[in-house]
N, C-alpha and C positions, 0 to 999 in steps of 0.2 A: 952425740949430738944428745946436750940432754931434749927434756919435752920444752925446757925454756924457750931454749934455741927451733925450736918449731915454731911454737907459738909466736915466736918474736918476727919469724921469719913471715908468715902467716900474717901476720899484722905489717907485714912490709911488702906484705905482694899487695894485698887489702885497700893497705894506703895509700902508694903507687894506683891500684887500679880509678879509688875516692876520686886524686885524682888527674889521674885520667882522664876520667868521666867527667866531671867539676870542668875543666876544658875543654874537651867535647862541646860540653853543653853554654858556654862561654861564652864557645865560640857559634853554636850555632844561634844562641843569644842576639852577639852582636852580628853575626847579622842577616838575623831576622829586625832584628835592631835600623841596619845602616837601606835597610829593604823599605819598612817602612818608612825611612827616613825620606830614603826617598822617593820612595808615592806621595807621601805629604808632602814634596818641594812640588812637584808633577801635578796635586792636585790647585795646588797655592796657588804658582802659577798660571794655569788654566782657567781657577776663577777672577784672575788680577789679569788677566789676557782681556777673560772674558767682560768683562770689569771695561774694560778697557773702551772694547769693543760697546760696549751696552753705553755707554758714555758717552763716547766721539758721535754713536750713528743718534743720540738721543740730542747733543747739543745740536747736530745736523737740520732733525727736523724740526727744532725750535727758528734754528736760521734762516728755516729755507719758509716755515710760516711770518717767522718776524719781514722776510723783505717781500711777501705777497703781498700782507698786512698793507707796506706800506707802496707796494708795488701798486697799487687796487687805490690807493688816498691819491696820490700821483692821477693813476690816470681817472678818478674822478673828479680828479681839479683843472684837469688838464681840458677833458670834457665840460668842465660849468666855464671855463674862459674858453673855449671855443664855441659856447650856448648865446652868450657874451657876446664873442665878439661878429658871432651872424646879426645878432637884432640890434645889433648900436650901425652894425651897414645896414640889413633890412632901412633902419632908419633914419641914415643917412641922407639915402637914398629919396626914401620922403621927407627929411626935409629941404631938396633941392629948387631951388626956383621957378615960379605959377612956368616960364618960359620952358624950361627943361620937357617938364611933363606937359605942356603943352604939347611940343615936337614931338616927348616920344611916346603919345595916347593914336597924334596923327598917324606915326610910320604904325604901329602895332592894331589900328583900325585897319589900313590900306592892306596891311600886309594881310591879316583877315578877311578881309573881300576878297580876296585872291582863292579864299579855301569856302564861305558859307556867303553867296551873292545876299540873302533876307535874313532878320537875326536883330536880338534885343543885345543893346548895348549895355553891360553890367560895367562898375566902376564903383569908387570908394565915395560917402560922399563930399569932401575938398574936389576929388573930377567931375561931379555932376557933370557942373553948370558950363565948364569944356564941354568934354562928349557935347554937350545940345548944341555946341557951338562950331566941332568943330561936323558933326553932322547937318547943320546946318548948312556952310559952309563949303560942302564936297561934295560933289555930283556925285562921286563915283559911289556914296554912301550912303545915299539915300533908301535905303532899301533897311535901313536899320534902324530902331530905336531904339531910347532911352526906356530898361527895366532900373528895378528898385536898384538899391547901393549891397555891396558887396561888403565884405568885413575883408577885404583885399587893403594892404600899406599904398599900390602904386598900380598900375595897366588898369586894363579891363578882360572879364571875360562876355564870352562871346556864346551866346545860345544863335542855334538855328529856330525860325519860327514854328516847327512841326518840334522844337524839341532832340529830332535824334542825336544832334551833334553841336559842338559842345568844346572850343577853343579856351584855354586856361590862359592867357598872356597877361599874369600878372605879373610884378615886381621879385613879388614872393616863389613865382616857378622857377621864374629864370636864374634867382636867386639860390635857389634849388640845386638847379642843373651847374650850374658855376662853382657853386659849395662841393657838394658829389665831385667833380673835376675833379677840383683842385682842395681836394679837401691832405690829402696827404703834405701834398707841396706844402701850406697854409704849418699844418703841423711840425715838419720838419722846421719851418721859422721859426717856427713862437718856441716851438718844443725842441730844437737843434741845444 
């Protein structure tokens, strides 16, 4: 075997080793690329999921905020309507015929006389003459005098002579009591 054969053999052996190293390197590069692509896909998927979660969260927050605004507006409108109903009710009682007021005032004064024997009666401007008439005609109410007009829609406010005791039998007070006890029922009827 000659020198040339040995050189060819060494070359061939070197070429095979280079090919083996290249193949091994190519396999490692492919494995690294494959791992990198898998990792990139995981990161991308994770980022997409996080973006979806964030978008859903923001959408839910915005929807909740919008619902609260609408609910607040509805509640404010309902309160305004209830206030109007209350005012209309009080005005309607005030607009009842004079006979109604005279009977109501008589009954309220007799009821008050059971608690305060002597005192001052306050009524609204419209009812002062009626109260004077009732006090003049009813012996059981002789301990009462008519006081200054009160800013009430109707009814009476009785104050003891010593100022220690006061009874509020105004229409507004009675309406407030009824209103508080029946407010839920009224709301259900109006807004159900």
